[in-house]
C-alpha positions in Angstrom: 179.8 116.1 104.5 178.7 113.9 107.3 175.6 113.2 109.2 176.3 115.3 111.9 176.8 118.2 109.5 173.8 117.7 107.3 171.9 117.4 111.1 173.0 120.8 111.7 171.1 122.2 108.5 167.9 121.0 109.6 165.9 123.6 111.3 165.4 123.6 115.1 161.6 123.5 116.7 160.3 126.9 115.8 162.1 127.9 113.2 160.9 127.8 109.4 161.0 124.5 107.5 163.0 124.0 104.7 162.5 126.3 101.3 161.3 123.8 98.9 159.9 121.1 100.5 156.0 122.1 100.4 156.2 120.1 96.8 155.8 116.8 98.7 152.7 117.6 100.6 151.2 119.5 97.4 148.5 117.7 95.3 148.4 113.5 95.8 150.8 111.0 95.7 150.7 108.1 93.5 153.0 104.7 93.6 153.6 103.6 89.9 154.5 100.2 88.6 154.6 98.4 85.5 152.8 95.8 84.2 153.4 94.4 80.7 155.4 97.5 79.9 152.7 99.8 80.7 152.9 102.5 83.5 149.8 102.1 86.3 148.9 103.9 89.3 147.5 103.8 92.7 146.9 106.0 95.7 150.1 105.9 97.9 148.0 106.7 100.8 146.1 103.1 100.3 150.0 101.2 100.0 150.6 99.3 103.0 153.6 97.7 101.8 155.4 96.4 99.0 156.7 93.0 99.4 158.7 90.8 97.1 157.1 87.9 95.3 156.5 84.8 97.1 154.6 81.9 96.2 151.0 82.4 98.1 148.8 79.5 99.5 146.5 78.4 96.8 142.5 79.1 97.1 140.5 75.8 95.9 138.0 76.8 92.8 139.2 80.4 93.0 139.7 82.2 89.6 143.0 82.1 87.9 144.2 85.7 88.5 143.3 85.3 92.5 146.9 83.3 93.2 145.9 82.7 96.6 146.5 84.0 100.0 149.6 84.9 102.5 150.0 85.8 106.3 151.0 89.3 106.7 151.4 89.8 110.6 148.3 87.8 111.1 146.0 89.1 108.3 144.9 86.7 105.8 145.4 88.7 102.7 144.2 87.9 99.0 146.8 88.1 96.7 145.5 89.1 92.8 147.7 89.1 89.7 146.6 92.2 87.8 148.2 91.1 84.4 146.0 87.7 84.5 143.2 90.2 86.1 143.4 92.3 82.6 144.1 89.6 80.7 147.6 91.1 79.2 149.7 88.3 78.9 151.0 85.5 80.9 152.3 86.3 84.3 155.8 86.0 84.6 157.2 85.9 88.4 161.1 87.2 88.0 163.6 88.9 90.3 161.4 92.2 90.0 158.1 91.4 90.6 156.2 92.6 93.8 153.3 92.3 95.7 151.8 95.5 96.2 149.5 95.4 99.6 146.7 97.8 99.6 144.3 98.8 102.4 141.0 100.3 102.0 138.0 101.3 104.2 134.6 99.5 102.7 131.1 100.0 103.8 131.5 97.2 106.9 135.2 97.1 107.7 138.8 97.6 106.4 140.2 95.2 103.9 143.6 94.2 102.7 144.7 92.8 99.3 147.8 92.6 97.4 148.6 92.9 93.7 151.1 91.3 91.9 152.8 93.4 89.3 156.1 93.2 87.4 157.9 96.2 89.0 157.4 98.9 91.2 158.8 102.6 89.1 158.6 105.5 91.3 156.2 108.2 93.3 154.5 110.9 91.3 153.4 114.2 93.0 150.4 115.2 91.0 147.9 117.9 91.0 144.5 116.9 90.7 144.1 119.4 87.6 146.5 117.3 86.0 144.5 114.1 86.3 142.4 113.7 82.9 139.3 111.2 82.1 140.3 107.9 80.4 138.5 107.6 76.9 135.7 105.6 76.7 137.2 103.3 73.9 138.0 100.4 75.4 140.9 98.6 76.3 142.6 95.7 78.3 141.4 97.3 82.0 137.9 97.9 81.9 136.8 101.6 82.7 135.1 100.5 85.9 138.9 100.3 87.3 140.2 103.5 85.7 140.3 106.9 87.7 142.0 108.7 85.0 144.9 109.2 83.2 148.4 111.2 83.7 150.9 112.4 81.4 154.3 112.2 83.1 157.5 112.5 80.8 156.5 111.3 77.8 154.6 108.5 79.1 150.9 108.1 80.0 150.1 106.6 83.5 146.8 105.0 84.4 145.4 105.6 87.8 143.3 102.4 88.8 140.5 102.8 91.3 141.6 100.4 94.5 137.9 100.5 95.9 136.4 99.2 93.2 139.0 96.4 92.3 138.7 95.6 95.9 135.3 95.2 95.7 135.4 92.8 92.8 137.8 90.5 94.2 135.8 90.0 97.6 132.8 88.8 95.5 135.0 86.9 93.3 136.9 85.0 96.4 132.9 84.3 98.4 131.0 83.2 95.0 
């Protein structure tokens, strides 16, 4: 089937939408990624872009998990290595290593930050009822950084609280 034949199957303006497509908009979507062989996720609405790993410009006296900054279309973006931030092993920068650039609205302005992860995995469509609270028994990722857990295909995905992570980084960069 060529592109012209596929285009004929798209409904004309005013016709009903393609059946079965409503799953795209029901529930929330999360970008999943790997960090030390564990699955994590962030709200996809916060994701600005996914970039391949490149060495950022270092910031003097920054904590070790803040790798530096990059210039992204005129915006200075701090880059945080989540493996180092959560103390889950030495970071290795391979071909699959990427930076997930996230944007969020703080009290005073829009902020952008990049998180270094081992690899991007998938996009999950999740009903809010499928998100379970994280147990409060400790772990490598502090409870304040976790929004919940999702059971997905025999694995547990940890949803990170992007707003809290970014607030902490703001203070780390200015102290």
